[in-house]
C-alpha positions as CSV (number, residue, x, y, z in Angstrom):
1,M,-23.5,-161.6,115.0
2,K,-26.3,-164.1,114.6
3,T,-26.5,-166.6,111.7
4,L,-29.9,-167.7,110.2
5,N,-30.0,-170.9,108.1
6,M,-33.1,-171.5,106.0
7,T,-34.5,-173.4,103.0
8,V,-36.1,-171.1,100.5
9,D,-38.3,-171.8,97.5
10,G,-38.3,-169.8,94.3
11,M,-34.6,-169.9,93.3
12,M,-34.3,-171.6,89.9
13,C,-30.9,-170.4,88.7
14,S,-27.8,-168.5,89.8
15,G,-29.5,-165.3,88.7
16,C,-32.3,-166.0,91.2
17,S,-29.7,-166.6,93.9
18,A,-28.0,-163.3,93.1
19,R,-31.3,-161.4,93.2
20,L,-32.1,-162.9,96.6
21,Q,-28.7,-162.0,97.9
22,R,-29.0,-158.4,96.7
23,A,-32.5,-158.0,98.2
24,M,-31.4,-159.4,101.6
25,E,-28.1,-157.4,101.7
26,A,-30.0,-154.2,101.1
27,L,-31.7,-154.6,104.5
28,P,-29.9,-152.7,107.3
29,Q,-29.9,-155.7,109.7
30,V,-28.1,-158.0,107.2
31,E,-24.3,-158.2,107.2
32,S,-24.1,-160.8,104.4
33,C,-26.2,-163.4,102.6
34,R,-25.2,-166.6,100.8
35,A,-27.8,-168.3,98.6
36,N,-27.5,-171.6,96.7
37,H,-30.2,-172.4,94.1
38,E,-29.2,-176.0,93.8
39,D,-30.1,-177.0,97.4
40,K,-32.3,-174.0,98.1
41,S,-30.2,-173.0,101.1
42,V,-29.8,-169.4,102.4
43,V,-27.4,-168.3,105.1
44,L,-27.9,-164.8,106.6
45,E,-25.3,-163.2,108.8
46,L,-27.2,-160.6,110.8
47,K,-25.6,-157.5,112.4
48,E,-28.8,-156.7,114.2
49,E,-31.6,-158.8,115.6
50,M,-34.3,-159.7,113.0
51,S,-37.2,-162.0,113.6
52,N,-38.0,-165.0,111.5
53,E,-41.3,-163.3,110.5
54,A,-39.4,-160.2,109.3
55,V,-37.0,-162.4,107.3
56,S,-40.0,-164.3,105.8
57,Q,-41.7,-161.0,104.9
58,A,-38.6,-159.6,103.2
59,L,-38.1,-162.7,101.2
60,D,-41.8,-162.8,100.2
61,E,-41.5,-159.2,99.0
62,A,-38.5,-160.2,96.9
63,G,-40.5,-163.1,95.3
64,F,-39.2,-166.0,97.4
65,T,-40.8,-168.2,100.1
66,V,-39.2,-169.6,103.2
67,I,-39.9,-173.3,103.5
68,S,-38.1,-173.8,106.8
69,F,-35.7,-172.2,109.3
70,N,-33.0,-174.8,110.1
């Protein structure tokens, strides 16, 4: 399993974090997602390969913006 760590803009509250987690966990490549609105961090556990571009696009479609992949 691959882990992706990133900083994401657009999370203002715990509700935003939960919405982001649901959107990402709905993707077939994602095993789990942890999002923290306080430090804007997101950790994805992938069960299949997923490019940074595909992750960015999925987050954009959910209303969030990747600032950086760490």
